[in-house]
C-alpha positions, 0 to 999 in steps of 0.5 A: 290857619295852622301855625306852631310857636313854641309848643302851642299850635293854633288853628283859626279862621274868621270873617273880618279880621286879618291874621296877626302874630305878635312876633315877627319871627318866622313860624315853622310847622311840621304837623300833617293836620288838615284844616277845614273851616266850618260854619256853626259846628259844635265844639269837639275834640280830636287827638293829634297823631304826633303830639300828646294833647287834644285839639279843641275846636269851637265855632261861633257863626263863622269864626273858628278857634282851635288850639293844641296844648301839649302836656306837661308844660302848658303854654299861653294860647294865642287866639288869631282870626283869619278869613274862611277863604284865606284859611282854606288856601293857607291850609292847602298851601301848608299841606302841599309842603308837608306832603311833598317833603322834598320829593325825591329826597334831594331837597328839604321843603319847609314853610313859615309865616312872615308878618308885614309892617301892616300886620298882614301875614304872608305865607313863605316857603323854602327849599334847602339841599340835603346834606352838608353842601355849602350854599353858593347863594340864596334866591328869592322867588316872586310869582306872577299875578293870580298864582303862588310860589308853590308852582315853582317847586321843580324850578326851586329844586333845580336851583338847589342842585346848582347850590342855591338855597331858595325862598318863595313868597306869596304876596298879598292876596295870593297863595297862602297869604292874607287878603281876598284872593287876587285882590291887591289894595296896592302893589306898593304893599308887595314892593315893601313886603319884598324889601322887608323879606329880603332884609330878613333872609339876607340876615339869616344867611350872612355872607351869601350873595342874594338873587331875586327871580320874578315872573310877570308882575312879580318881576315888575315888583322886583324892578320897583324894589330895586329902585331903592338904592338900599335894597339894590345894594344888597342884591347881587342880581335879578332874573326876570321872566316875561316882566310886566313892564308897560302892560296895556289894557284890553281896551284903551277906555279901561286905561282912562276909567281904571282909576275911578273903578279902582276907587268906587268898586275896588273888589269888583271883578271886571268881566269886560276888561278881560281879554279873550283867552290867551294861552300862556304855555304850549304844554297842555299838561302845564295848562291843565295843572295851572288852571285846575289848581285851587290856589291859582285864581281863574276869575276876572281881574279885580278893578283895583288889581288891574289899576295897580298893574297899569300904574306900576308898569307905567311907573317903571317905563318912566324910570328904566334908566334908574335901574342899575342892578345886574339883571338877566331878562327872558321873554318869549316873542309870542307872548300876548300877556306882557309885551316883549317890546317893553322888555327890549326897551328895559334892556336898552334903557337900563343903566346896569353895566351888567345886563343880558336879554334872551328872547325865545322865538315862538315861546309864550308867557309862562316860560318856565312851564313851556316844553323848553323849560329845561333849557330856559331854567338851566341854560344847560349845554349838551356837547357831542364831540366827534373825535377823528381817530383815523390812523391813516391821517395821524400817520401823516401829521407832525402832531401826535394823537397823544398831544392832540388828545391832551388839548381835547381833554382840557377843553372838555374839562372846561366845558363841564366846569362852566356848568355842573349840569353841562353834558359831554358825549364823545364819539370816536370816528375811525376809518371803518367804524365809529362808536361812543367812548364817553358820556358824562351823564353816566356814573360808570365813567370812573376807571379801575386804574384811575381810582387808585393812582389819582394821576389822571382825573377819574372823569376821563379814565373811562374815555381813555380806556374805551378810546384805546380799545376802539382804535385797536378794533378799528385798525383790525377792521381796516386791515383787509380794506382794499380801498385804503390806497385811494383815500384815507377818509374817516366815517364822518357820516356814521358819527353824525348819525350817531350824534343826532340819534343820541340828541333825539333820545335825550329829548324824548326820554330825559327830564332835562332838555339841554341846548344840543350842539355838535362839534366835529374835530376832523383832520381826514379828507372828505370821503366823496362816497359819503356825500349823500349820507353827510348831507342828509345828516346836515339837513336833519340837524338843520331841521332839529335846530342843532348847530354843527361846529367844526374845527378842521385840523388837516392840511386841506379844508373840508367842504363837508364841514364848511357846508355843515356849519354854514347850513346849521348856523354853527362855527367853522374854523381851521387853525393853522397851528395845532400848538395852541389848539386848546386856546382855539377850542375854549375861546371859540367852541366852549361858549354856549349858544346864547353867549355867542351873540356877545363874542367876536367869533371868526367869520368864514372867508368863504364856503366851498359849496362844490361837490365831489364826484364819485368816480374820480374823487375830485371836486368839480364845478359841473357834472352829472347827477344820478336822478335816483340816488343823487350821486355825482359824476364828473363825466357821463356814465351809462350806469350809476356805480352807486345804485346801479341805475342804467342811463341812455347816452348823453345828448351832450355827446351827440346822442340823437336816438329818441329811444335812448330817452326811454332807457334812462333811469332804468334799473340794471338786471341782477345779472 
């Protein structure tokens, strides 16, 4: 074991006595020293690379004592003894913290030790954001059974980005803490230790709200701690992932004999009690990292530990109505380790006035290590906004495009303000073209004009500049178009394709996987010639599980957008007045996908499933479909105007020539 107190460093291992520290204060260490417990090694001296002085290591049988006494001021040496196996685990846990050193430089990672009321020493670590940024609160992480707090390093740093200081605690028998690996004499110890640790970190961070995040058995420990009114009053809220509420044994017989086994052979590893191998994540790399980690226990569950889990789960089920703390609980429906139904029962029976539940379809036990962990951890939204800039439409409306744009900018600002990790992308949809005009993830969004004036927020300075340039280019492309007199539809199919391509790129290359959705702000009428392309985009979005929301601001409703929202599970709304457009946008379309389950959204009166014919550009109830390109016509044609396929005369028109059947679906000659 390595610790530093004042200017004395003590490294000690032992066989029978637990590590004890007379002071209850946290002990910090910044020395990159490797620890190895040896049996029967001669006394030797090594020099510390960072401090003057020598490290003296002596060994007698299986007890090792090492201390550094730097000059010039000698300090009294504290001799402490820990088990060999604990020393190895603790040394590895400390070395990982020292080697990480904040990773990308955005966070400072440190470790310390916490002494319990029983005298056990628990390994703790913290993550603090670099710089003078004021913390919004503190978060205490509690890992699950057989793992350790270091597994949540990436998640802790994400919380740092969101403005939270994070603490991690390895409970008894886990990680770098005292105790036989994965042996828990009583989970009440863990509950008491958590309560004491919360008192400590809250006292160190006065005025900051405290939150707890627990996984699996760690979540169950947090729930029992919250049954204490004194602790519950000091915690602002808790987040639970796959909590071990109502855990069932692998066989009913073990539930009966568990108390006897726990008393007679508490440390014994019950191979017969282990269920068949159950995957906890669908990410192969996450599974490999977990089960190759020496700090993760991979053996059979110990008799006492298994009994304690069953006892705690049963106690929680009997006291769910006593839980009053605000909480958010997350669970995968395919979890075979803990029961999602018990989590639903927790949500239904808890007395908390502020409670939420998220059940992720098809996800397994380790939610924060699933491929969708970015969405789970951050609840981040990616909004791709399709902005109709068609000049032929805006020339016919009483509301100017500038007035419309002012509502849109305020709405985008509200979306970004809901979560600083939210991302907004704007695609301008013109008559002849479409293009990206804004991406909030880019650092080049500050225009040269907005830097000096300060009148227009720098966030949207680039958007206005690029939008003006796009409208000019699109107008030039539309000047020579001979079909302007027929219909003034915008290029919706192109902008939908660009939105889906952007979402695919984010999921394939980005480290963060937000919840994507598309919002179409459309005023132009549907373009029947785009029917196939638009429907292909709609079905692609449905396959990718990307909802398409639509807000139609034109005089006639859009069958394309109605079908898009209906098929993909989005929301369609057509406000009658544009004066309150900002209110419509924020109350209907600013909410994330989870929050929509708790909001009363407008229900569609009806969906227009009719298609538009390609010949006369009108909505039809019955028509003719080209079997090659699926173009739709209101009357029979000998030749498809879209793909050029030649058809025989329709039998409905009295064609009796059998040879005409062979002429159908035949390509016309190039001449």
